N, C-alpha and C positions, 0 to 999 in steps of 0.2 A: 142415154149414150151421149146424145148429141152436146149435152152439158158438158161432158168430160171432154169432147173433142175441142171445145172452145177454151178449155182451161189452159193457164201457162204450161208449156210442155215440161218445164224444169220441175214441177211438182207433182207430176204424173209418175206412177210406178205400175208395174205389172207383175202379177202373182199368180203361179200355177197355171201360166201361159194363157190365162183368159179371163182374169178379173183385173180390172182397172181401177186404181184409187188415186185420190189427190192427198198428197200430205198436208193439204192446209184444210181438210174437211174433217176435223176431230168432231166425233159424236159422243164420246165418252172417255174417261181417263181414270185410272186406278193406280194402286200400288205397284202393280206388276205388268201393267199393259196400257196402251192407247187403243181405241176404237175408231176406225174411220168408215165413212160410208163411201162404198165402191159400187160397182156395176159389172155385171157379167157381159163381156163384149159379144158373145154368142146370141144371147136372148134379151138383152137391155134390162134384165131384171136387177134391182138393187140388192147388195150384199153389205154385211158388215165385216170389215177386215179388222182382225185383232191382231196386233204388232206386240209382242213382248217386249219388254225393255232389254236392252243389249246386255245386262247383267245375267240373263238366262242363256246366253249363247254358251256359257261353260256347265251349264246344267240342262241338258236336253232332255233329260228323264222327266223334268216338271212340265214341259210343253206337252211330250209324249203321254204323260198320265193324263191331262186334260183331254187330249185327242182320243185317247182309249176309253174313257169314260163317255164322251160326247158320242163316240161310234156305237156304243152299247145302249144309247138311251133315246130311241125314236119314240117320243111322246108328244101329245099336242100342248103339254104343259111345260115343256123344256126346248129351249132354242136349238135349232138343227145345226149340225156341222154339215157344211156342203163340200169344203175341200181343205187341204193344207199344203204348204211347200215343206221344203226340207230344213228351213231354219226357224225363224222367230214368227211365223205368220200362220194363222188359221182362218178360214173363210167361213162365215156364219149366216144364218138366216137373218134378213134384215127385219127389224121390228119398226114399222113406219109411224106408231104412234108415240115414240119417244119413250123416256124413261118414267117409272112410277113418280120419281121426284118432279119430273117437268108437268105431269098430269095433276098431281096435288097442287102445284104452284098455280097452274092454269086454272083451277077450279076452286081455289081457295079451300083446300081440304077435300075430304072424300064424305060422300052422304053415307049413311048407315048401310044402304043396299050396296053401293059401291064397295065399301070395306068388307062386307061379307062375302060379296062375288070375289073379290081379291083373295080373302083368307081361303074361300074353297078353292081356288086355283092354285094357292100356295100349298094347301093341304095335299091336293091331287098329286103335284108335282113331287113333293117330299115322299108321299106314300109310294109311288112309283120307283123313286131312288132307293127307297129303304127295301123294296121288294127284289132289287137287284143288288143289295148289299153295298150301295154307294154312300148313302147317308147315315 
């Protein structure tokens, strides 16, 4: 939390009343959103703030559908929804080891054991999603 207090105040934003994030701390970007590293002001835990692109302001059902799915998927193989606000933001569990792509680059690929462990986790996550008719 202290790191965020020392950030330029112009780049700080507050979501859902207690999650602080810096608009310069992008940790991921995709076709529909950007993801920022944030912090819970109440307990100091890091979170991921997912901000959908402004185009979705006219399609709130898209964001609502993702929220509905995440609310029904409490599973160790799927990232957890922590909170949402009324617009284009959702607050997610922060995964501190980075993306799979980052991990592959860092280690120059995956060992067979790492690949099999990853495949097992993906299988378990997809199996769960299929069991609740999501995938």
